[in-house]
GUNU-196132 format. One record per residue (C-alpha): residue in one letter; x, y, z. Coordinates in steps of 0.001 Angstrom, whole numbers, plus 500000, padded with zeros to 6 digits. Each point is the difference from the previous one (the first is absolute). Layout:
<sites>
AXYZ ...
</sites>
This chain:
<sites>
X512208543592475536 X502076501506497178 X503172498032499249 X502138503178499961 X498521501572503091 X501735499951503366 X497964500030503171 X500713501166503483 X499612497560502826 X496702501645500973 X498599499723496469 X501134496388499795 X498265499261503300 X496729501448498707 X500202498043496753 X500977496632501530 X497995500162503225 X503120499375502083 X501023502327502796 X502907502382499655 X501604498208502919 X499753496625498248 X501433501330496732 X502853501695501854 X500706496698501826 X500138498012496738 X502164502720498489 X502428500012502942 X500231496188499783 X500982500262496347 X496976497979498901 X498456502944498091 X502772502586499693 X499121503482498729 X500534500687496333 X501564503370500771 X499849503090502181 X498374503389499654 X502180503167500106 X499025500215503656 X501229496438500601 X496570498344500260 X499587496480498658 X498337499521496638 X498595496789498521 X499092498919496489 X497352497553498722 X502321497005500459 X500396500841503669 X496221500145500315 X499723496567498370 X502604498619502408 X498023501428502912 X496803498316498768 X501839496674499818 X501524500511503440 X496599500757501490 X498461496909498399 X502800497726501202 X499865501474503512 X496238499463500085 X500730496342499237 X502360499881502971 X503281499746498111 X502985501401501871 X502055502961498829 X503243498102499243 X498083497707497639 X498230502970498410 X503382501636499403 X501222496853498210 X496907500005497778 X500463503656499086 X503708499459499356 X499209496957497792 X501870497639502324 X496790498002500393 X497144499657497568 X496552501028501109 X498753496496499121 X502561498390502338 X499056502284502851 X496271499513499406 X500352496198499968 X502029499929503215 X497649502432501683 X496912498036498921 X501496496883501568 X500768501871503223 X496481501411500093 X498549496521499496 X501959498806503038 X498789502961502037 X496414499331498940 X500259496361501100 X501384501091503368 X497254502586500431 X497353497426499105 X501383497631502618 X500007502746502613 X496477501029499094 X498818496390500184 X501494499587503468 X498518503303501207 X496578499088498578 X500063496553501597 X501099501404503366 X497233502621499930 X497328497501498952 X500962497303502486 X501032502164502936 X503297498128500152 X502424500015502901 X503552501335499484 X501221496383499878 X497488499094497276 X500893503129498039 X503692499083500165 X499220496504498690 X497900501372497136 X502743502483499107 X502615497249499869 X497748497750497902 X499324502837497563 X503723500648499500 X500975496418499186 X501958499502496793 X498767497656497276 X502288497263501291 X498900500503503594 X496332499889498975 X500520496734498151 X501845498460502957 X497190500997502354 X497323498471497761 X502080496898499249 X500436499445503735 X496245500233500529 X499219497672497073 X502642497515501184 X498366499982503433 X496586499434498415 X500805497554497203 X503643498920500265 X500626496270499804 X496344499018499739 X499205499019496414 X500920500952496470 X496282500438499237 X500077503177502118 X502468501727497638 X497198501598498030 X498249501183503162 X503268501435501281 X500457501909496756 X496534501520500235 X500750501062503591 X503105501986498993 X499718503814499937 X501913501921497340 X500136503728500781 X500410501925496695 X503025502197499402 X497733503038499950 X497195499076502429 X496914502054500661 X499370501318503503 X497399497309500689 X502435497260498984 X502629501345502394 X497495500109502872 X498848496471499167 X503614498783499890 X500687501346503492 X496963498210501448 X500781496811498086 X503624500063501160 X498835500330503601 X497953496842499557 X502850498172498282 X502361500931502844 X497605498554502606 X501062496420500930 X496491499219501236 X498555500809496600 X502629497815498322 X499006497139502312 X496335500569499193 X500636499812496259 X501990496807500491 X497028498415501770 X497812501006497067 X502509498441497581 X500284496810502045 X496221499649500154 X499860500534496248 X502478497162499486 X498181497735502451 X496824500476497966 X501822499717496676 X497742498989497152 X499897496243499436 X499947498675496466 X500840501606496694 X497166502513499769 X500571503238501980 X497127501051502216 X499480503130502091 X501367500028503542 X497965500585503132 X500170503804499887 X498861500058496358 X497163497610500818 X498774502275502775 X500278503069497782 X498030498365497180 X497186498788502276 X499735502934502393 X500364503023497711 X496550499514498424 X498514499391503449 X501474503252501300 X498628501879497010 X496571498501500705 X500179500896503696 X499900496397501237 X500501499680503773 X502798497642500979 X497758498544502739 X497115499281497615 X499115496594498541 X501283501265496656 X503281500799501737 X500082496450501307 X499521498653496481 X502971502057498806 X502152498630502828 X498999496450499088 X500804500573496331 X503448501417500744 X500963497362502564 X498908497251497622 X502196501402497237 X502882500487502434 X499664496403501205 X500204498834496401 X503014502249499414 X502059498643502901 X498664496441499934 X498512499940503517 X496428499478501219 X497916503082500715 X500056499636503772 X500715502190503028 X503767499586499626 X499923501157496390 X497853503004500866 X502369501024502794 X502882499606497575 X498249502229497440 X499142502535502697 X503640500258501059 X501125500431496403 X497483502765499308 X500699501858503241 X503690500052499115 X499318501153496445 X497625502693501288 X502687501794502015 X499648503679499021 X503761500299499515 X499852497576497080 X497339501996498203 X501884503231500746 X503146498536498435 X498135499014496835 X498326503408499763 X503299501854500473 X501755497652497582 X497518500928497276 X500622503712500600 X503802499643499918 X499944497865496851 X497376502085498238 X497522497125499835 X496203500274500223 X498860499847503640 X499119496449501100 X496462499149501001 X499841499942503807 X499577496507501422 X499362501006503613 X496193500469499693 X499479496535498491 X502468498286502328 X498597501698503096 X496428499070499025 X500932496358499416 X502164499730503122 X497054501189502096 X497660497582498244 X502405497065500300 X500937500685503624 X496323499982500985 X499583496600498370 X503195498267501100 X499464497091502339 X502598499145502601 
</sites>
């Protein structure tokens, strides 16, 4: 465009890509007033008006309202101020849309009832403070008042949803929050914690607990395809129960094996592994190695060899 040239509204529409109707609207609003009039009274616009129109179109495409655009054009607000405020508003909208998408995805995948969908929607919309209160309530139910040694475990069980979470983290948070809000799951985790304290390591040298012992002995057996009912499976059971007996200071008898069986069955609840898996997603940690295959194998092997 030539700086001295004036353009009719039709010519301006062709050059800017806006419709005549849109330009007339912005002109009538006073946002892009005409530079002058032709002898016949038609509106004429110069290059500055075209530049204003380009800015208006860009700001409208970003979703900024006309009153704010007018203030930018009239120098009442700087473009930087408007852009910063709008970026913040868009970030909020994006978070809301991610939450809605996560709920819709979870509902579609799980075939949820209206009641379940309502619960997921409410969990997704919790504020930071509400999320922390929900998790603190769950962790208090699981670990509160038991032992200071569980502080570290409690910390590793705490989800921290990022300020700008990915879609998968939002979906994981919703599922994790459902678990945390379930009193039965809180009671289960307390039983796990109490059993951990009952079997607390004696002496000054830390040693692996029962679950770690099973994992260490059974994982190679699973990789080798060892049958839990085989003699080799029996040898693995004997090795683990002997180490567990040494850990807790009791003889390796029927009572100890029943005690170990109860502990492992509690620890093998699928909700516990789900919580740990979801926790890793929310916190951006590497996924934990699943314990269920090793625990299930050993539980079957131990149950078959328990004497009443």
